[in-house]
C-alpha positions in Angstrom: 0.0 0.0 0.0 2.8 2.4 0.9 4.6 1.5 -2.3 1.6 2.3 -4.4 1.0 5.5 -2.5 4.6 6.6 -3.0 4.5 5.7 -6.7 1.3 7.7 -7.0 2.8 10.8 -5.4 5.9 10.4 -7.7 3.7 10.1 -10.8 1.7 13.2 -9.9 4.8 15.1 -9.0 6.3 14.3 -12.4 3.1 15.3 -14.1 3.0 18.6 -12.1 6.7 19.4 -13.0 6.3 18.4 -16.6 4.3 21.5 -17.6 7.2 23.8 -16.7 9.6 21.8 -18.8 7.2 21.5 -21.7 5.5 24.9 -21.8 7.9 27.2 -19.9 11.3 26.7 -21.5 12.9 30.0 -22.4 12.6 30.8 -26.2 15.7 33.0 -26.0 18.7 31.8 -28.0 22.3 32.8 -27.8 25.3 32.9 -30.2 24.1 35.6 -32.6 26.5 38.0 -34.2 25.9 41.7 -33.2 24.4 43.9 -36.0 24.6 47.6 -36.2 24.0 50.3 -38.8 27.2 51.2 -40.6 26.4 54.9 -40.8 27.0 57.7 -38.3 24.1 58.0 -35.8 22.3 61.3 -35.3 22.6 61.4 -31.5 25.5 61.0 -29.1 23.3 60.3 -26.1 19.8 59.2 -25.3 17.6 60.1 -22.3 14.8 57.6 -21.5 11.9 58.6 -19.2 9.6 55.7 -18.2 6.6 56.8 -16.2 5.6 53.5 -14.6 1.8 52.8 -14.7 1.0 55.9 -16.9 -2.1 55.5 -19.1 -2.1 57.0 -22.6 -5.5 58.6 -22.2 -4.7 60.2 -18.8 -1.6 61.9 -20.3 -3.0 63.0 -23.6 -6.5 64.1 -22.6 -7.5 67.6 -21.5 -8.9 68.2 -18.0 -12.3 69.6 -17.2 -11.0 73.1 -17.8 -9.7 72.2 -21.3 -6.1 72.4 -20.3 -3.4 69.7 -20.4 -2.2 68.2 -17.1 1.2 67.7 -18.8 1.7 71.0 -20.7 5.4 70.5 -21.4 4.8 67.1 -23.1 1.9 68.4 -25.1 4.0 71.3 -26.3 6.6 68.8 -27.5 3.9 66.9 -29.4 2.7 70.1 -31.2 6.0 71.8 -31.8 9.1 69.6 -31.4 8.8 65.9 -31.9 6.7 62.8 -32.8 4.1 61.1 -30.7 1.8 58.0 -30.7 0.6 55.1 -28.7 2.9 52.3 -27.7 0.9 49.1 -27.7 2.1 46.8 -25.0 1.6 43.1 -24.8 0.3 41.1 -22.0 1.4 40.6 -19.3 1.2 44.3 -18.6 3.6 44.3 -15.7 6.8 46.3 -15.0 9.4 43.7 -15.6 8.2 42.5 -19.0 7.3 46.0 -20.0 10.8 47.3 -19.3 12.4 44.3 -21.0 10.3 45.0 -24.1 11.3 48.7 -24.1 15.0 48.2 -23.4 15.7 44.7 -24.8 13.1 44.5 -27.5 11.5 41.1 -26.7 8.3 40.3 -24.9 7.7 38.1 -21.9 10.0 35.2 -21.5 7.7 32.4 -20.1 10.6 30.8 -18.3 10.4 33.7 -15.8 7.8 31.6 -14.0 10.7 29.8 -12.4 11.7 33.1 -10.8 8.1 34.0 -9.7 7.9 36.4 -12.6 10.3 38.8 -10.8 13.3 38.4 -13.1 14.4 36.8 -16.3 16.3 33.5 -15.4 18.0 33.6 -18.8 20.6 36.2 -19.7 19.6 38.6 -22.4 21.1 41.5 -24.4 19.8 45.0 -24.0 20.3 48.6 -25.1 22.1 49.2 -21.8 24.5 46.3 -22.4 25.3 47.5 -25.9 25.8 51.2 -24.8 29.2 52.5 -23.9 27.8 53.7 -20.5 24.4 53.8 -19.0 23.3 55.6 -15.8 20.0 54.8 -14.3 17.9 56.1 -11.4 14.7 54.7 -9.9 13.1 51.7 -8.3 15.3 48.9 -6.8 12.8 46.4 -8.4 13.7 47.4 -12.0 17.2 48.8 -12.3 19.3 45.8 -11.0 17.7 43.6 -13.7 19.5 45.3 -16.5 22.8 45.9 -14.6 22.8 42.1 -13.7 22.5 41.1 -17.3 25.1 43.6 -18.6 28.6 42.4 -19.6 31.4 44.5 -18.1 31.0 47.3 -15.6 29.4 50.1 -17.6 25.8 50.1 -16.3 25.4 52.2 -13.1 22.3 52.2 -11.0 21.1 54.6 -8.3 18.0 53.3 -6.3 16.1 54.5 -3.3 15.4 52.2 -0.4 12.6 49.7 -1.1 10.7 50.9 2.0 9.9 54.1 0.1 7.5 52.1 -2.0 4.7 52.4 0.5 1.1 52.3 -0.8 0.0 53.9 2.5 2.5 56.8 2.2 1.3 60.3 2.4 2.9 61.4 -0.9 4.1 58.9 -3.4 5.3 61.6 -5.7 8.4 61.8 -3.6 9.6 58.7 -5.5 9.8 60.7 -8.7 11.1 63.8 -6.9 14.0 61.6 -5.6 14.9 60.6 -9.1 14.9 64.2 -10.5 16.9 65.6 -7.6 19.5 62.8 -7.8 19.9 63.3 -11.6 20.5 67.0 -11.0 23.0 66.3 -8.2 24.8 63.8 -10.5 25.4 66.4 -13.2 26.4 68.9 -10.6 29.0 66.5 -9.2 30.2 65.7 -12.7 31.4 69.2 -13.2 33.9 68.7 -10.4 34.9 65.1 -11.3 37.1 64.9 -14.4 36.7 61.1 -14.8 32.9 61.3 -14.6 32.8 64.4 -16.8 34.7 62.6 -19.6 32.4 59.6 -19.4 29.2 61.6 -19.8 30.7 63.4 -22.7 31.3 60.1 -24.6 29.0 59.0 -27.4 26.7 56.0 -27.4 25.6 56.7 -23.8 22.2 56.3 -22.1 20.5 58.0 -19.2 17.5 56.1 -17.8 15.0 57.7 -15.4 12.4 55.3 -13.9 9.5 57.1 -12.3 7.4 54.9 -10.0 5.2 57.6 -8.3 2.3 57.4 -10.8 2.1 53.6 -10.5 2.2 53.8 -6.7 -0.5 56.4 -6.6 -2.6 54.4 -9.1 -2.5 51.3 -6.9 -3.2 53.2 -3.8 -5.8 55.7 -5.0 -6.9 54.6 -8.5 -6.1 56.3 -11.8 -9.2 58.6 -11.5 -7.9 60.1 -8.3 -6.5 63.6 -7.9 -3.3 62.0 -6.5 -2.7 60.1 -9.7 -3.4 63.1 -12.0 -1.4 65.5 -9.9 1.5 63.1 -10.0 1.4 63.4 -13.8 1.8 67.2 -13.5 4.8 66.8 -11.2 6.4 64.4 -13.6 5.8 66.8 -16.5 7.5 69.6 -14.5 10.4 67.3 -13.6 10.9 66.2 -17.2 10.9 69.9 -18.3 13.6 70.7 -15.7 15.8 67.7 -16.7 15.5 68.5 -20.4 16.5 72.1 -19.7 19.5 70.9 -17.6 20.7 68.5 -20.4 20.5 71.2 -23.0 22.4 73.6 -20.8 25.0 71.1 -19.8 25.8 70.0 -23.3 25.6 73.5 -24.7 22.6 72.9 -26.9 24.7 70.7 -29.2 21.6 69.1 -30.7 23.0 65.6 -30.1 20.6 64.5 -27.4 17.5 62.3 -28.0 14.6 62.3 -25.5 12.1 59.5 -25.2 9.1 59.6 -22.8 6.9 56.5 -22.5 5.5 54.0 -20.0 5.9 50.3 -19.3 2.1 49.7 -18.9 -1.1 51.4 -18.1 -3.6 50.6 -15.3 -7.3 49.7 -15.0 -9.9 52.0 -13.4 -9.7 49.9 -10.2 -5.9 50.3 -9.9 -4.5 47.0 -11.2 -2.6 45.8 -14.2 -1.3 42.6 -15.8 -4.1 41.7 -18.2 -5.0 43.0 -21.7 -7.6 45.8 -21.1 -6.9 48.8 -23.4 -6.3 50.9 -20.3 -3.4 48.6 -19.5 -2.0 48.0 -23.0 -2.2 51.6 -24.4 0.8 53.7 -23.2 2.1 57.0 -24.4 5.2 57.5 -26.6 6.6 61.0 -27.1 10.0 61.5 -28.7 12.0 64.6 -29.6 15.6 65.7 -30.1 18.4 64.4 -32.4 17.3 62.2 -35.2 13.5 62.5 -34.4 11.0 63.8 -36.9 9.3 67.1 -36.2 5.5 67.3 -35.8 3.6 66.5 -39.0 0.4 68.4 -39.5 -2.4 66.4 -41.2 -6.0 67.1 -42.2 -7.3 63.6 -41.4 -6.2 60.3 -39.8 -7.7 56.8 -39.8 -7.7 54.8 -36.6 -10.1 52.3 -35.1 -10.7 54.5 -32.1 -11.9 58.0 -31.3 -9.0 59.0 -29.2 -7.7 61.7 -31.5 -10.9 63.7 -31.2 -11.2 63.2 -27.5 -7.6 64.4 -27.0 -8.0 67.2 -29.6 -4.9 66.0 -31.5 -6.6 65.3 -34.8 -4.2 67.5 -36.8 -0.9 66.1 -35.4 0.2 62.8 -37.0 -0.1 59.9 -34.6 2.5 57.2 -35.1 1.6 54.0 -33.2 4.2 51.3 -32.5 4.5 48.0 -30.7 6.3 48.3 -27.4 9.3 46.2 -28.5 9.8 48.5 -31.5 11.1 51.2 -29.2 14.3 49.2 -28.5 15.5 49.2 -32.2 14.5 52.9 -32.5 16.8 53.8 -29.6 19.7 51.7 -30.8 19.5 53.2 -34.3 19.5 56.8 -32.8 22.8 56.4 -30.9 24.4 53.8 -33.2 24.8 50.8 -31.0 24.2 47.2 -32.1 20.6 46.0 -32.0 19.9 43.9 -28.8 20.6 40.3 -29.9 17.3 39.0 -28.6 15.2 41.9 -29.9 12.1 41.1 -32.1 11.2 44.8 -32.5 10.7 46.3 -35.9 12.3 49.7 -36.4 9.5 52.4 -36.7 11.2 54.4 -39.5 8.5 57.1 -39.5 10.0 58.4 -36.2 13.4 59.0 -37.9 14.5 62.3 -39.3 17.3 61.1 -41.5 18.3 60.2 -45.0 16.6 57.4 -46.9 19.9 55.7 -47.0 20.2 55.7 -43.2 16.6 54.4 -42.9 17.2 51.6 -45.4 20.5 50.5 -43.8 18.9 50.6 -40.4 15.9 48.5 -41.6 18.3 46.0 -43.3 20.4 45.7 -40.1 17.2 45.2 -38.1 16.1 42.4 -40.5 19.4 40.6 -40.4 19.5 40.8 -36.6 16.1 39.1 -36.3 17.1 36.6 -39.0 20.2 35.7 -36.9 17.9 34.5 -34.1 16.0 32.3 -36.6 19.2 30.7 -37.9 20.6 29.9 -34.5 17.3 28.4 -33.4 17.0 26.3 -36.5 20.6 25.1 -36.1 20.0 24.1 -32.5 16.9 22.2 -33.4 18.5 20.5 -36.4 21.4 19.3 -34.3 19.2 17.3 -31.9 16.6 16.0 -34.4 16.9 13.0 -36.7 17.5 14.1 -40.3 14.3 12.4 -41.6 12.2 14.1 -38.8 13.6 17.6 -39.3 11.4 19.8 -41.6 12.9 23.2 -42.4 10.8 26.3 -42.7 10.4 26.4 -46.4 9.7 30.2 -46.7 13.1 30.8 -45.1 15.3 28.1 -46.6 19.0 28.8 -47.0 18.6 29.7 -50.6 15.6 32.0 -50.0 17.5 33.7 -47.2 20.4 34.4 -49.5 18.1 35.7 -52.3 16.2 38.0 -50.0 19.3 39.5 -48.4 21.1 39.8 -51.8 18.1 41.6 -53.3 17.7 44.0 -50.4 21.4 44.8 -50.5 21.1 45.4 -54.2 18.2 47.8 -53.8 20.2 49.8 -51.2 23.2 50.0 -53.5 21.1 51.3 -56.3 19.2 53.6 -54.0 15.9 51.9 -54.6 14.6 52.4 -51.2 11.3 52.7 -52.1 -2.4 -4.7 -25.0 -2.9 -9.4 -22.8 -3.3 -10.9 -19.3 -0.3 -11.1 -16.9 2.3 -13.7 -17.9 6.0 -13.9 -18.4 5.3 -12.3 -21.8 3.9 -9.2 -20.2 6.9 -7.9 -18.3 9.2 -8.8 -21.1 7.0 -6.9 -23.6 7.1 -3.8 -21.4 10.9 -4.0 -20.9 11.2 -4.2 -24.7 8.9 -1.2 -25.2 11.0 0.7 -22.6 14.2 -0.1 -24.4 12.8 1.0 -27.7 11.5 4.3 -26.3 14.9 5.0 -24.6 16.8 4.2 -27.8 14.6 6.4 -29.9 15.2 9.3 -27.5 18.9 8.6 -27.3 19.6 8.9 -31.0 17.8 12.2 -31.0 19.9 13.6 -28.1 16.8 14.5 -26.2 17.0 16.1 -22.7 16.8 13.8 -19.7 13.2 15.0 -19.0 12.1 13.4 -22.2 13.1 10.1 -20.9 10.9 10.6 -17.8 7.9 11.6 -20.0 8.5 8.7 -22.4 9.3 5.9 -20.0 6.9 6.8 -17.1 3.8 5.4 -18.9 5.5 2.0 -19.3 5.4 0.9 -15.7 2.0 2.6 -15.2 0.3 0.5 -17.9 2.2 -2.6 -16.7 0.7 -2.1 -13.2 -2.8 -1.6 -14.7 -2.6 -4.8 -16.8 -1.2 -6.8 -13.9 -4.5 -5.9 -12.1 -6.6 -6.9 -15.1 -8.8 -9.2 -12.9 -9.6 -6.3 -10.6 -10.6 -4.2 -13.6 -12.7 -7.0 -15.0 -14.5 -7.4 -11.6 -15.2 -3.7 -11.6 -16.8 -3.8 -15.0 -18.8 -6.9 -14.0 -20.1 -5.1 -10.9 -21.1 -2.0 -12.9 -23.0 -4.2 -15.4 -25.2 -5.5 -12.5 -26.9 -2.1 -12.4 -29.8 -1.4 -14.7 -28.6 0.2 -17.9 -30.7 3.3 -17.4 -29.4 3.8 -13.9 -25.8 3.2 -15.0 -26.1 5.7 -17.9 -27.9 8.2 -15.6 -25.2 8.0 -12.9 -22.5 8.3 -15.6 -24.1 11.4 -17.2 -24.6 13.1 -13.8 -21.0 12.4 -12.9 -19.7 13.6 -16.2 -21.9 16.7 -16.0 -20.6 17.4 -12.5 -17.0 17.1 -13.6 -17.6 19.5 -16.5 -19.3 22.0 -14.3 -16.2 21.9 -12.0 -13.9 22.5 -15.0 -16.0 25.3 -16.4 -16.2 27.0 -13.0 -12.4 27.6 -13.3 -13.1 29.8 -16.3 -16.7 31.1 -15.6 -17.5 31.8 -12.0 -21.2 31.7 -12.7 -21.0 27.9 -13.2 -20.5 27.7 -9.4 -23.9 29.5 -9.2 -25.4 26.9 -11.5 -23.9 24.1 -9.4 -25.1 25.5 -6.1 -28.6 26.0 -7.5 -28.6 22.4 -8.5 -27.5 21.5 -4.9 -30.4 23.5 -3.6 -32.9 21.5 -5.6 -31.3 18.1 -4.7 -33.1 17.4 -1.4 -36.5 17.9 -3.1 -35.7 15.2 -5.7 -35.1 12.6 -2.9 -36.9 11.4 0.2 -35.0 13.9 2.3 -37.8 16.4 1.9 -40.3 14.2 3.5 -38.0 13.2 6.4 -36.3 16.5 7.2 -38.2 19.5 5.9 -36.5 22.2 8.0 -33.0 20.8 7.2 -33.9 20.6 3.4 -35.2 24.2 3.4 -32.1 25.4 5.3 -29.9 23.6 2.7 -31.8 25.2 -0.2 -31.7 28.7 1.4 -28.0 28.8 2.1 -27.1 27.1 -1.2 -28.9 29.8 -3.1 -27.4 32.5 -0.8 -23.9 31.2 -1.4 -24.7 31.0 -5.2 -25.0 34.8 -5.2 -21.2 35.4 -4.5 -19.8 34.0 -7.8 -22.1 36.5 -9.6 -20.6 39.5 -7.9 -17.6 41.5 -9.2 -14.1 40.2 -8.3 -13.0 41.3 -4.9 -11.0 44.6 -4.7 -12.6 46.4 -7.6 -15.3 48.0 -5.5 -14.1 48.2 -1.9 -16.9 48.9 0.6 -15.9 49.0 4.3 -19.6 49.2 5.3 -20.1 45.6 4.1 -17.2 44.5 6.3 -18.8 46.2 9.2 -22.1 44.5 8.3 -20.4 41.1 8.3 -19.0 41.8 11.7 -22.4 42.7 13.1 -23.8 39.5 11.7 -21.1 37.5 13.4 -21.9 39.3 16.7 -25.6 38.6 16.3 -24.9 35.0 15.5 -22.6 34.8 18.5 -25.3 36.2 20.8 -27.8 33.6 19.6 -25.5 30.7 19.9 -24.1 31.6 23.3 -27.6 32.2 24.6 -28.7 28.8 23.4 -25.7 27.1 24.9 -26.1 28.8 28.3 -29.6 27.2 28.6 -27.8 23.9 28.5 -26.1 24.3 31.9 -25.1 20.7 32.1 -22.6 21.0 29.3 -21.7 24.6 29.1 -19.0 25.7 31.6 -17.8 29.1 32.6 -14.5 28.4 31.0 -16.2 27.9 27.6 -18.2 31.0 28.1 -15.1 33.0 28.7 -13.5 31.7 25.5 -16.6 32.7 23.5 -16.6 36.2 25.1 -12.9 36.6 24.2 -13.7 35.7 20.6 -16.6 38.2 20.5 -14.3 40.8 21.8 -11.8 39.9 19.1 -14.5 40.4 16.5 -15.4 43.8 17.9 -11.7 44.8 17.9 -11.3 43.7 14.3 -14.3 45.8 13.2 -12.7 48.8 15.0 -9.3 48.3 13.4 -10.8 48.0 9.9 -12.8 51.2 10.3 -10.0 53.1 12.0 -7.4 52.0 9.5 -9.5 53.0 6.6 -10.2 56.4 8.1 -6.5 57.0 8.8 -5.4 56.0 5.3 -8.0 58.3 3.8 -6.5 61.1 5.8 -3.1 60.0 4.6 -1.9 59.5 8.1 -0.6 56.0 7.5 -1.3 52.8 9.5 -1.7 53.4 13.3 0.8 51.3 15.3 -1.9 50.2 17.8 -4.1 48.9 14.9 -1.1 47.0 13.5 -0.4 45.4 16.9 -4.1 44.4 17.4 -4.2 42.9 13.8 -1.1 40.7 14.3 -2.2 39.7 17.7 -5.6 38.6 16.3 -4.0 36.7 13.6 -1.6 34.9 16.0 -4.4 34.0 18.4 -6.8 32.7 15.8 -5.2 29.3 15.6 -5.0 28.4 19.3 -8.0 30.1 20.9 -10.4 27.5 19.3 -8.3 24.8 21.1 -9.6 26.2 24.4 -13.2 25.4 23.5 -15.2 22.2 24.0 -14.4 19.3 21.6 -18.1 18.8 21.0 -18.7 19.1 17.3 -21.1 22.1 17.3 -19.1 24.2 19.9 -15.7 23.5 18.4 -16.9 24.4 14.8 -18.5 27.6 16.1 -15.3 28.5 18.0 -13.2 28.0 14.8 -15.6 30.2 12.8 -15.4 33.0 15.3 -11.6 33.0 15.5 -11.1 32.8 11.8 -13.7 35.4 11.0 -11.9 38.0 13.2 -8.8 37.6 11.0 -10.9 37.5 7.8 -12.5 40.8 8.7 -9.1 42.4 8.9 -8.2 41.1 5.5 -11.5 42.1 3.8 -12.3 45.2 1.8 -15.9 44.5 0.7 -18.6 41.9 0.3 -16.2 39.0 0.6 -16.3 39.4 4.4 -19.8 37.8 4.4 -18.6 34.8 2.3 -17.1 32.7 5.1 -20.1 33.2 7.3 -22.6 32.0 4.6 -20.2 29.2 3.7 -20.0 28.1 7.3 -23.8 28.1 7.7 -24.1 25.9 4.6 -21.4 23.6 6.0 -23.3 23.2 9.3 -26.5 22.3 7.4 -24.4 19.9 5.2 -23.3 18.0 8.4 -27.0 17.6 9.4 -28.2 16.6 6.0 -25.5 13.9 5.6 -26.7 12.5 8.9 -30.2 12.3 7.4 -29.1 10.6 4.2 -27.1 7.9 6.1 -30.0 7.4 8.5 -32.3 7.1 5.5 -30.2 4.3 4.0 -30.2 2.5 7.4 -26.4 2.6 7.8 -26.4 4.4 11.2 -28.6 6.2 13.6 -28.7 10.0 13.9 -27.0 11.6 16.9 -27.2 15.2 18.1 -24.2 17.3 17.1 -23.9 18.6 20.7 -23.4 15.1 21.9 -20.8 14.0 19.3 -17.2 14.9 20.2 -14.2 15.1 17.9 -11.8 12.4 18.8 -8.1 12.3 17.9 -7.7 8.5 18.2 -10.3 7.2 15.8 -11.5 3.6 16.0 -10.9 2.2 12.5 -13.3 -0.7 13.2 -16.1 1.9 13.1 -15.3 2.6 9.4 -17.7 1.2 6.9 -17.3 0.1 3.3 -17.9 2.6 0.5 -21.4 3.3 -1.0 -22.3 4.9 -4.2 -23.5 8.0 -2.2 -19.9 8.5 -1.0 -19.0 9.5 -4.5 -21.5 12.3 -4.1 -20.0 13.3 -0.7 -16.5 13.4 -2.3 -17.9 15.5 -5.2 -19.5 17.9 -2.7 -16.2 18.3 -1.0 -14.3 19.1 -4.2 -17.1 21.5 -5.3 -17.0 23.3 -2.0 -13.3 23.6 -2.2 -13.5 25.0 -5.7 -16.2 27.4 -4.4 -13.7 28.5 -1.7 -11.2 29.1 -4.4 -13.3 31.1 -6.8 -16.3 32.2 -4.8 -15.2 35.8 -4.5 -12.7 36.0 -7.3 -10.0 34.3 -9.4 -7.2 33.5 -6.9 -5.2 32.0 -9.8 -3.9 35.4 -10.8 -2.1 38.1 -9.0 -4.1 40.6 -11.0 -7.2 39.6 -9.0 -5.7 40.6 -5.6 -6.1 44.0 -4.0 -3.2 45.1 -1.8 -5.7 47.1 0.3 -6.6 43.7 1.9 -3.5 43.8 4.0 -3.4 47.4 5.0 -4.5 46.6 8.6 -1.3 44.6 8.9 1.2 46.7 6.9 1.4 49.3 4.2 5.1 49.3 3.4 5.6 47.2 0.3 6.8 43.7 1.2 5.9 41.1 -1.4 6.5 38.0 0.7 4.7 39.2 3.8 1.8 40.6 1.7 1.6 37.4 -0.3 1.6 35.3 2.9 -1.3 37.3 4.3 -3.3 37.1 1.1 -2.6 33.3 1.0 -3.9 32.9 4.6 -7.0 34.9 3.5 -7.5 32.4 0.7 -7.0 29.4 3.1 -9.5 30.4 5.7 -12.6 29.3 3.7 -10.7 26.0 2.9 -10.1 25.4 6.6 -13.8 26.0 7.4 -14.8 23.5 4.7 -12.3 20.8 5.9 -13.3 21.3 9.5 -16.9 20.7 8.5 -15.9 17.7 6.5 -14.1 16.3 9.6 -17.5 16.4 11.2 -19.1 14.7 8.1 -16.5 11.9 8.2 -17.1 11.5 12.0 -20.9 11.4 11.7 -21.0 9.2 8.6 -18.1 7.0 9.7 -16.3 7.6 6.4 -12.6 6.7 6.0 -10.3 9.5 4.9 -8.2 7.1 2.8 -11.3 6.0 0.9 -12.2 9.6 0.4 -8.8 10.5 -1.0 -9.1 7.7 -3.6 -12.4 9.2 -4.9 -11.1 12.7 -4.9 -8.0 11.5 -6.7 -10.1 10.1 -9.5 -12.1 13.3 -9.8 -9.0 15.6 -9.7 -7.2 13.4 -12.3 -10.1 13.6 -14.7 -10.1 17.4 -14.3 -6.4 17.5 -14.7 -6.7 15.9 -18.2 -8.7 18.9 -19.2 -6.3 21.5 -17.8 -3.1 19.8 -19.0 -4.0 20.6 -22.6 -5.2 24.1 -21.7 -1.9 25.3 -20.2 -0.8 28.5 -22.0 2.7 29.8 -22.6 1.5 33.1 -24.2 -0.7 36.0 -23.2 -0.9 38.0 -20.0 0.2 37.0 -16.6 -3.6 36.6 -16.0 -3.9 34.1 -18.8 -0.6 32.2 -18.2 -0.8 32.3 -14.5 -4.5 31.2 -14.6 -3.7 28.2 -16.9 -0.8 27.1 -14.7 -2.8 27.6 -11.5 -5.7 25.6 -12.8 -3.5 22.6 -13.6 -1.5 23.0 -10.3 -4.7 23.2 -8.3 -6.2 19.9 -9.6 -2.9 18.0 -9.6 -2.2 19.1 -6.1 -5.7 18.4 -4.8 -4.9 15.2 -2.9 -1.6 16.6 -1.5 -3.5 19.8 -0.6 -6.2 17.7 1.1 -3.6 15.9 3.3 -2.3 19.3 4.5 -5.8 20.7 5.1 -7.0 17.5 6.7 -4.0 17.7 9.1 -4.7 21.3 10.0 -8.5 20.6 10.4 -7.7 17.6 12.7 -5.5 19.8 14.8 -8.2 22.5 15.1 -11.0 20.1 15.8 -9.4 17.4 18.1 -6.7 19.2 20.1 -7.8 20.6 23.5 -6.0 23.2 25.7 -7.0 24.6 29.0 -6.8 28.2 30.3 -5.2 26.9 33.5 -3.6 23.8 34.7 -1.9 21.1 32.6 -2.9 21.1 28.9 -5.0 18.2 27.8 -4.2 17.0 24.3 -7.6 15.6 23.2 -10.9 14.1 24.2 -11.9 10.5 23.7 
């Protein structure tokens, strides 16, 4: 049994790890020859401003008074340079956005191995190809390009990470810090001969990363005055820096300025997906080598932005974000980044046709070099008869295309049986053939795992052929109509679970079906109150998947309302228990009163923190202390309560609700309360179903106690109805996942959820708090299921086997739905879906252990601790 369990875990671990090897291998190749335009560049230096999180519409539009909130940039558009929209690609996040801008390629999917925080594969960039690069800004962005640079010519100046505080009074200080340090840098250069000579070299880059707008957008939303005022301050800062550069270099006309953004932001202050507010970013260029404004009478675009922005008469030149990298390299005459896939936007260039043609040719050769290296690598590890070259770019066609292009430039024409000895021998032979086939193709070692793993699996299946045959014979004893009906219902249930990962309203459909279920059986005649309660709470819970994703419409009044409901429920339960003097001691009353007090404190902290942040006074220290104390106490206070099923489950709910209130920003605060009510009814209704089948007699929940040492002789054999119980468990767990949003994507989280605990940006701590918020509904479900197993005498091992079958069937769907393209929302969601179902059984083991600890362990307020009740 242990061997099969170990083998099962190994198999699922391999399947889990396989998607990262199959789908998330870096597409970047190395070994290309650097390519650069063989003509003198128009600029000696380039200044790149990246306003993190700046939307195109917010910059270009006029305010309610008809004036621009960025007058200097608008003046550039009308009188000095070229402008347009830079179309970013998903994921619209800072790291891939800056990589596209500076290195010219889009998201490297292998970055999942680094938690999307950095690129695990070295890559070339504009900074690496420059003679010197100086950069100022966020410590999250700058080190990425310095780390990948060869030599010691990329210099970074970053502020402390603690400055990135979403609860700070004035996030514009992040941008002011950058502007002030750039000015100090140039002032210092006048008195430092070595530095002075460096900044007077050619092929140099100055990079100013401005994070204030993004920080204000997350904290206050893009429609806020803080966000829009920050744009005005950035505009003023850019104006001062441009003036300083012109004065320092004596207006030599050899400086190119580029102002853009890495991504935009949604109306609710998030980014990462593909909404136009996230993918449309501004691009304004001026200075050496840049075209002057072009007046036009009409322009054709698939949007109405030009009219809204009152820029109909100034030619708009849209680009893809990766196209900015080759534009910058051609302007200062450095080699194109080796991994760039950007296409040079020649309309931005103010130069000769020869320069444009040579730059375009170099750009094409640079991209072709990547293709050739990739093709060579693939050809070397593939059998000749299996390798099929890309016909449109065969060696001869490559040569002809390049020769023709060079000629045009030269002439200035720009324009399987049963077990036996045969069975193991057959599978050994199959394994050897598979290994040999992979060996002669020089495949990676992971291919051997994927190719050989099915061999012992199918061998084990065929060795148990008699068991399979007995199962089929047993199923055939059922009437055909019943068998087909059960099969259809089971298949439909699985498909609803799969679809619920993509469409939350499928959970509503499933919960509605759950509400109807008692009325289609004899439960309605035996337990009308229980059936009606089940239907009511099922329908009530079904409302949550229809609501907007948590965080987009925060409403503290709903959190307060949830707290009041918890207090009202506590009053009713405690009053009811006090009437039962024989079983309700003063010690237990004290525990419940402490938990009620904790709930009241949580409500106060939520309200007080919200008010303080609105006044921009930060997170009060006392609120922070209370929040962490509540979180720390939530796991051991329930252990002080009675081990009786009802009292212990209620105590767990009170403790976890206190923490959940602190982590809530809106309607999701009510979700665990409704879920717990449904779980309590579920325990009662499962007792009714088992009593109805004559398996056991119904006991009162107040008389049943959780026991740590379970008598295995009380376990019964599995019934067909146990498949439904396992399905209910999986469905409730999925509802806990997606009931109030899509936890598979970071884009679905709102940082405001953790503001009662901390406001200074700390990704690991914030992530841990958000993960605990996600786990709380799971813990409530698993604690309830502990009671279901206890009252129905259901073995956990038997349950896991059923859940394993359900999760593996679901995993077959999601394995083929894993994406290696699109936004972090799309990629992360596809990975998370597969990981969730593949990890279901392992996850259940962890949750079951935690639920057993919370339900069976017993501590005392005084005296020696008592481990558990029998």
